[in-house]
N, C-alpha and C positions, 0 to 999 in steps of 0.2 A: 825341741821335742815338747810341745805343749801337753799338759797333763791335767786338763779340766780345772777344777777349783784349786788343785795343788799349785799349778803353774800355768798361766795363760798370758797371751799377748793382747792387751787392750789398746788397740790403735797405736801400736808401737811402744807402749809402756808395759813393762813386765809387772804382772800382778799375780796374786795367789797366796795360798798359805805358806808355801816354801819361801817365797820372796819375803813375806812378813817375818817368818822365823829367822831367815838370814839377817835381816835388818836388826832384829831384836838381839840375836846372838852377837852380832858385830858390836852393837852398843854396849852389851854387858862385858864382853871380853876385850874390846879394843882391837880385835883382829879385823883386817880387811879381807872379806870373803868375796871372791870373784865367781859370779854365776856363769856356768857354761852348760849349753844344751848338748847332752850326750845320750846315745841309745843305752838301754839298760845293760846290754852285753858289754859294750865298751866301758861304761861306767864301772862295772864290777871288775873288769880286767885292770883298768887304771888305778882303781882303789886298792887292789891287792898288791900292785907293783909299787905303789906310793907316788905315782905320777899325778894323782889328785889326792887331796887330804880328806874330803868329806863327800859322802853320797847321801842324797835326800830322797824322800818319797820311797823308801826301801821296805818291801815286805821282808819280814825277819823269819828265817827258818834256822835249823841247826847248822847248816853249812855256812851261812852268812855270819852266824854268831861265832863260829869257829874261826873264820877267815878275817873278821873285822871286830872292832869294838862297836857294839850296837846300843842304840839309845831308843828304846820303845817309847812312842808318844801316844799312839792310839791303837784301837783294835776294831775290826769290823769284818763282816763276811762279804765276799764278792757276790755279784749278781750276774744273771745270764740275760742277755738281750737276744730276743728271738724275733725273726722277721715275720710279719703278718702278710698274707694269710697262710703262707706255706707251712709254718710251724705252729699254727694255732692249736693243734692237738697235743703238742708236746707238754707234758707236765713234770717229767722226771728225767734224770740223765739217761736212764735205760730207754726211754721213749726216743730220745735224740739219737742214741747209738743204733736203734733199730730202723731208722729211716735213712735209706741210702741216698747219696747224691747231695745232701746238704752239708755245707762246709763251715767249720768253726775257725774263727780268727783268734790268734794269740800273739802276745808280744814276746820276742825272743828274750830269754833269760828271766822271764816273769815267774813268780811263785804264786799259785792261786789258792792253795789250801784244798781240803777235801769237801765235797766229792769231785771238785773240778779237776784236780791233777790226775785222778784216775780216769776221768772222762777224756781228758786230752790224750792220754796214752792209748785208750781204746780207739778213739777216732784217728789217731796218728797211724795205728796199725792198718786202718782202712784207707789211708792216704786222703783223709778228709780234714786235715789241719793246714792252715796257711799261717806262716810266721811273718810278722811285720816288725820293723825296727821300733815302732812306738805306737801308742794308743790312737793318736790322731790318724795315722795311716789305716789302722784297722777300722776306725769309725767311718772313714771315707769309703772303704771297700764295702762296708755293711750298707751304707746309704746307696751305693751304686749297684748293689745286688750281687757283688762278686763273692761275698760270704753271706751266710744266712744266720749265723749265731756268733755271739761275742761275749767273752767273759770280761767283766769290768767292775772296778770299784765304784761305789755310788758317786764319788767325786767326779768320775769321768763323764757323767751325764750332764755336765755343765753346758750352758748355752754356747760356750766357745766351740763346741763340737757340733751340736745339733739343737735346733729350736725345740722348746718343750712341746709345742703343738705337733710338730712332726714326730717327735719321739713317741707321743701318746698314740698317734694315728697309725704309724707304720710298724711299731715294735711292741712286744710284750716284755716286761721285766719280771723275772722270777728269781727268788732267793732260795738256793738249795743248801742243805747241810744243817747241822745243829749249831746252837749258839757257842758251844764249847769248841767248835771247829773254826771260830773266828781267828783271823790272822792278825798278828801284831805288826805295826808298821812304824817307821820312824827314820832316824838318821844312822849312818854307819861311818865310823872313823877308821882311817887306814892304820893298821898296825905298824906299817913302815914309817908313818909320819907322827904318830902319837905314842908316847910312853904310857904304861899302865897308870901312872900317877896323873898324867894329863887327862887321860880318858875318864878317870874317876872324877876329876874336877868338873868335867863337862857333864857327867851324869848328875852330879850335885847341882849344877846350874839348871839343868832341865827339871830336876825335882823341885827346885825353888820356883821356877816358872809355873810349875803345876800347882803348888800350894798358894802362890800369891795371885792366882787367877789369870795369869798372862796367857797360858795355853788355851784355857777355856774362852777367853775374850777373842783371841785370834781365830780359833776354829769356828766360833759362833758366827763370825762374819760370813762364812761360806755354807754352813749347813744348819744354822739355827741353834738356839741354846739347848733345846731338848735333845737333839741328836748329838750335839757336841758333848754334853754331859755323859751320854751313853757310850760314846766312842773313846773318850779319854782313858788311857791306862791308869789305873789307880796305883 
């Protein structure tokens, strides 16, 4: 399940922010962490049951904070990818809702934040939402014209999915919502596998990685320093 700059396959070599974080956490804790590719829905189910210990690249909401120990690392707003020229006139969620026939792609189990979650519900009522197991599948459908709109984190516009020239030529990117609507994202630890004391030690470890510059250094590799400083949770 490639995830843009968070996780992608570079000619058979796993790379990305999540891979870098796993390597750093393994070094600091001495734990051997096995990377497995799972759909978001399956990841959440296995995390809750304790069949996996850690979930990465996780948008954090009240439900996930209740079900798991969450470790916020960054915050950002999602963006909307809109197909040209069919949706060139769309400027707001209301514009998209009012145009029949155009379909939105989402990832099963994903949390988008407002106003995107309300948009999804409105379009779902019109049977205009297609659910895919991962973002790569959604991006493929967008490029093939099977869907005309896609909610995506800025990480997901990485060239592992679509060349920058094609992205600029065929799609528009809009950012809706207010800054205070930004979603926090990070890791989740299974309550079935971690005790409260262990989870607190991991929180302290990530806090240290924040203050010693490790998180900024790793994130800067993929989004540049200015954006990395803006995205990191203080």
